[in-house]
C-alpha positions in Angstrom: 0.0 0.0 0.0 1.3 3.4 -0.9 1.8 5.3 2.3 1.5 8.8 0.7 -1.7 7.9 -1.0 -3.1 6.6 2.3 -2.5 9.7 4.3 -3.1 12.3 1.5 -6.9 11.5 1.7 -7.0 13.4 5.1 -3.7 15.2 5.6 -0.8 17.1 4.0 2.7 16.2 5.3 2.6 19.0 8.0 -0.9 18.1 9.1 0.0 14.4 9.5 3.2 15.2 11.4 1.2 17.5 13.7 -1.5 14.9 14.2 1.0 12.1 15.0 3.2 14.4 17.0 6.3 13.6 14.9 8.4 15.9 12.7 7.8 16.5 9.0 11.2 15.0 8.4 9.9 11.7 9.9 6.9 11.7 7.7 9.1 12.5 4.6 11.3 9.6 5.5 8.2 7.3 5.7 7.2 8.6 2.2 10.6 8.0 0.7 10.9 4.5 2.1 7.2 3.7 2.0 7.8 2.0 5.4 5.9 3.8 8.1 5.2 2.0 11.4 2.4 -0.4 11.1 0.5 1.4 13.9 0.5 4.5 11.7 -0.8 2.6 8.7 -3.6 1.1 10.8 -4.5 4.4 12.3 -4.7 5.9 8.8 -6.9 3.0 7.6 -9.3 3.7 10.5 -9.4 7.4 9.7 -10.1 6.4 6.1 -13.0 4.3 7.2 -11.2 1.0 6.4 -11.5 -1.9 9.0 -10.1 -4.6 6.7 -6.8 -4.7 8.5 -8.6 -6.2 11.5 -9.4 -9.3 9.5 -10.9 -10.3 6.1 -14.4 -10.6 7.6 -14.3 -6.8 8.4 -13.8 -5.8 4.7 -16.3 -3.1 3.8 -17.1 -2.2 7.4 -16.3 1.4 8.4 -16.7 3.9 11.2 -18.7 7.2 10.9 -20.0 9.4 13.7 -19.8 6.9 16.6 -21.3 4.1 14.6 -20.0 1.1 12.7 -21.5 0.7 9.2 -21.8 -2.7 7.5 -20.8 -3.1 3.8 -24.6 -2.7 3.1 -24.4 0.7 4.8 -26.5 -0.4 7.8 -25.5 1.5 11.0 -24.7 -0.4 14.2 -24.6 1.5 17.4 -22.7 0.6 20.5 -25.9 -0.2 22.4 -26.9 -2.7 19.8 -23.6 -4.6 20.2 -23.9 -4.6 24.0 -27.5 -5.9 23.6 -26.3 -9.0 21.7 -25.5 -10.8 25.0 -28.9 -10.1 26.5 -30.7 -11.1 23.3 -28.9 -14.4 23.4 -29.8 -14.9 27.0 -33.5 -14.1 26.1 -33.5 -16.6 23.2 -32.0 -19.3 25.4 -34.6 -18.6 28.2 -37.4 -18.7 25.6 -36.1 -22.0 24.1 -36.1 -23.6 27.6 -39.6 -22.3 28.3 -40.8 -23.7 24.9 -39.3 -27.1 25.8 -41.1 -27.1 29.2 -44.4 -26.1 27.6 -44.0 -28.8 24.9 -43.3 -31.3 27.7 -46.5 -30.2 29.5 -48.5 -30.6 26.3 -47.2 -34.1 25.8 -48.0 -35.0 29.4 -51.5 -33.7 29.1 -52.1 -35.4 25.8 -50.9 -38.7 27.2 -53.2 -38.4 30.3 -56.2 -37.5 28.3 -55.6 -39.6 25.1 -53.2 -42.4 25.9 -54.0 -44.5 22.9 -53.7 -41.5 20.5 -50.3 -40.7 22.0 -49.1 -44.3 21.6 -50.4 -44.3 18.0 -48.5 -41.1 17.3 -45.3 -42.6 18.7 -45.7 -45.6 16.4 -45.7 -43.4 13.3 
């Protein structure tokens, strides 16, 4: 990846040096060698709304105004990410409740219609 192209989307040389708190000479050396520190590249990728350096599954995701956007441009807020744990807990609770209710239905059916239940089991 061309370092200069990466940072020129947001900064000039002096602006990048100021932002990173390094000298312009340092930025110039990175340009000439095309070998800035990996942390600088990753920071610039984040600033350019590119999360692909995290892993291939993040390709197309980007940050904008305190939100993550999917490749389909759907926003995801921090609260939605936090809620995933509680949504999973709710789904598991409802699954257990469904199983209990199904067990209760089976018990009632067997008590009231034992022959029908045995017939259903034989199918």
